[in-house]
C-alpha positions in Angstrom: 20.4 2.1 2.8 20.7 1.2 -0.8 21.5 -2.0 -2.7 25.1 -0.9 -3.5 25.9 -0.2 0.2 24.1 -3.3 1.3 26.2 -5.5 -1.0 29.4 -3.8 0.3 28.4 -4.9 3.9 26.7 -8.2 3.4 26.4 -11.4 1.3 23.0 -13.1 1.1 22.4 -16.7 0.1 18.9 -17.0 -1.3 18.9 -20.8 -0.8 19.6 -20.7 2.9 18.3 -17.2 3.7 21.6 -16.5 5.6 23.4 -13.1 5.6 27.1 -12.9 6.3 29.1 -9.8 7.0 31.8 -8.9 4.5 34.4 -7.2 6.6 38.1 -7.3 5.8 37.5 -10.4 3.7 36.4 -12.3 6.8 32.8 -13.7 6.6 30.8 -13.9 9.8 27.2 -14.5 10.3 25.0 -11.4 10.4 21.8 -10.8 12.3 20.2 -11.8 15.5 16.9 -13.5 16.2 14.5 -11.3 18.2 12.2 -12.4 20.9 9.4 -12.5 18.3 11.4 -14.8 16.1 12.4 -12.4 13.3 16.0 -11.8 12.2 17.2 -8.3 12.5 20.4 -6.7 11.2 22.3 -3.7 12.4 23.8 -1.8 9.4 25.5 1.5 9.6 23.9 2.1 13.1 20.3 1.3 11.9 18.3 -1.8 12.7 16.6 -3.6 9.8 14.3 -6.6 9.5 16.2 -9.2 7.4 13.1 -10.3 5.5 12.8 -6.7 4.2 16.5 -6.4 3.4 16.2 -9.5 1.2 14.1 -7.5 -1.3 16.6 -4.6 -1.3 19.5 -7.0 -1.8 17.9 -9.1 -4.6 15.7 -6.5 -6.4 17.3 -3.2 -5.6 14.2 -1.7 -4.1 12.6 -1.6 -0.7 9.4 -3.7 -0.6 6.1 -1.8 -0.8 3.7 -3.3 1.8 4.3 -6.3 3.9 6.8 -9.2 3.4 5.2 -12.5 4.4 6.9 -15.7 5.4 4.9 -18.3 3.5 5.7 -21.1 5.9 5.1 -18.8 8.9 8.6 -19.5 10.2 9.8 -15.9 11.0 13.5 -16.6 10.8 13.3 -18.5 7.5 14.5 -15.8 5.1 15.0 -17.9 2.0 13.9 -16.0 -1.1 11.5 -18.8 -2.0 9.8 -18.4 1.4 9.2 -14.7 1.1 6.5 -12.8 -0.8 5.0 -9.3 -1.0 1.5 -9.1 0.3 -1.0 -6.5 1.5 -1.6 -6.1 5.2 -4.9 -8.0 4.8 -3.2 -10.9 3.1 -0.5 -11.0 5.7 -3.2 -11.3 8.4 -4.7 -14.2 6.6 -1.5 -16.2 6.9 -1.3 -15.9 10.7 -1.0 -18.8 13.1 -4.0 -19.6 15.3 -4.4 -17.5 18.4 -3.5 -19.1 21.8 -7.1 -18.7 22.9 -8.6 -20.3 19.8 -11.2 -22.7 21.2 -11.7 -24.9 18.1 -8.2 -25.4 16.7 -9.5 -24.1 13.4 -9.2 -20.6 11.9 -12.5 -18.7 11.8 -14.4 -21.2 14.1 -15.2 -20.6 17.8 -17.5 -22.0 20.4 -20.6 -19.8 21.2 -21.2 -20.7 24.8 -24.4 -18.8 25.1 -26.0 -20.7 22.2 -24.2 -24.0 22.6 -23.1 -24.0 18.9 -20.0 -23.5 16.8 -19.8 -20.1 15.2 -18.0 -19.4 12.0 -16.8 -16.0 10.9 -14.2 -14.4 8.5 -12.6 -11.1 8.2 -12.8 -9.4 4.8 -12.2 -5.8 3.9 -11.5 -5.0 7.6 -14.9 -6.2 8.6 -16.0 -9.4 10.4 -18.6 -11.4 8.4 -20.7 -13.8 10.4 -21.1 -17.1 8.5 -23.5 -18.8 10.9 -23.8 -21.1 13.9 -23.6 -24.8 13.6 -24.3 -27.9 15.8 -21.3 -29.7 14.2 -17.8 -28.3 14.2 -17.2 -29.9 10.7 -20.0 -27.7 9.3 -18.5 -24.6 10.8 -15.1 -25.5 9.4 -16.6 -26.1 5.9 -18.4 -22.7 6.0 -15.2 -21.0 6.8 -13.3 -22.8 4.0 -16.0 -21.8 1.5 -15.8 -18.2 2.6 -12.0 -18.2 2.6 -12.0 -19.5 -1.0 -14.3 -16.6 -1.9 -12.8 -13.7 0.0 -9.1 -14.6 0.4 -7.9 -14.7 -3.1 -4.2 -15.3 -2.4 -2.6 -18.7 -2.2 -0.6 -19.2 1.1 1.6 -21.7 -0.6 2.5 -19.4 -3.5 5.9 -18.0 -3.9 6.9 -14.6 -5.0 
C-alpha cells in the first residue's frame, strides 16, 4: 500500500479520526473495531491497523516503530491523539493491569513483608525502588523514578 493508492480508496478526517471509503463517489464509513478496541481496515484484500494507516495517509510513509494513542483510547485515531514512540515508550503509556493491587502504576503489595513495593521498568529491566510502610511513599518513589527514566511526555502530541 502506498499513499497514492490509499487516497484513491479512502478519505481521512484528522479532526475526527474517521476514514470513509471513496467508491463510485459514494462515501461510507470504513473500518471495524476489533475485540481489542483497535480500528482495522481491509484494503485491496489486506488488513491494516487504522492508526498506522493515518501516518501513511498524512505523511506518505509507513511509521517506523510503534504508534501510540496518547489518551489510551484505541479507536480514537485523530491525528492529534497519535504519536510515534519506541516499544519501551509505548509500554509506559499502558493502562493498569487488572491484577494491580494498589491502583497505581509501579506499586504493589508485598504480602510476605507487609509493605508496599515500588519498581519501574527501564531498558528492559525491572529496577526495585524500595519497600514502604505507606502507599503514598511508594507512589512518590515511582513518580521520581518515572521522571528520571521515562523521558517522554504522555500528554505530548506528534
